[in-house]
N, C-alpha and C positions, 0 to 999 in steps of 0.2 A: 733551433731543434723544433720539431713537430710536438704538437699535441697529443700523440698518439704513443703506442707501446714503443719503446726503444729496444731494436733489434740488434743482433750481431753484424749485422752490413751497417748499422747505421754506427755503430761504435768504430768498426773498422774505417768509415768513412771519415769520420773525425779524426782518426790517427793519422789517416793518408794527408788530410787537409791540415791538420793543426801540427803533428810531430813531421810531418813531410817524409814518411815513410813509405818504401814501395807497399803496395797493394798486398803483395804476399807476405810481407816481414809482418805487417802489421795485422793480419791474419793470422800467423804463426805466435806471435806476440799475445792475442785475446785467449787463442786457444791454450797455450802456455799458461796463463794467468788462470783461466778459468780451472783447468789442469790440477794446478797448484792449490787452488783454495779447496777445489772439491775434495782431493785427497787430505788436507789438513783437517778439514770439518771429519772425513770418515777418521782419522788417525786420532786427533787431538780433541774433536767436538767444539773448538772454539776458533774463529780467525777474527781480530780485532786491527780494523783501518782505521789510521789516525785522520781524525778530521771527517771522517764517514760515519763508524759505527761497528757494532759487533754482531756478528753471526754465529748463533750457539746451538748446539742439539741440544733438545729436551727430552726427555722419557716421559710419556703420559702413559698413566695406569689404565687397568682396565677399569670401564665405567657403563653404567645403564644409560641410554640415549632413546629418544624417541622418534620414529617414521614421521616427518611432518606431515604427511598425506594422510596415514590411517590414525596417528597417535598410538599406534602399537608401541610396546615397549621393545627394545632390542639390545643384546650387548655390543658395546663398543670394545674391540680387542686393545691390549696395548702396543702402543707405538711410538717411535720417535719422529719428532717432529723440529722442523728449524726455524729458528725465531730470530728475528732482526731487531737490534735496538739501536735506533739513531744516535748519534753524536750530539752533545751540547749545539756545536758549530753548525751542524746539518740542520738541526731544529729549528735553528736560530734564522738559518739562510730561508728556508721552508717558511716559517711565519714571515718575513719579509716580503717574499714574494706573493704571499696572499694579501697583503694589506694595499 
C-alpha cells in the first residue's frame, strides 16, 4: 500500500484484488458500507467496529476562542463533531509498525 492518503479508489482496487469482486460490485459494496455507517452516526451517534475502533458524535458547547493571526477573541458556536477511538488491537498494531 502507498504511503499517501487511502482513497475510495484504493479501497475498491483492494476489494477487486483481495476479494475477487467485480469492480462495479466492489464500488457498490463500498458506497453501501459508507452509507450505512453515515446513517448510523446520524441516527445513533455511535459506530463500533470490532478490532478497529469506535466513531461517536460529541456535542461541543459554545466557547471563546482566539484568532491566531490577530489575537482577537471570537465566539465559537456550539456544534457536533465526530471522534474516533481506536481499539486496543489497532493501537498495538500501529505501535508494532512504528518500531
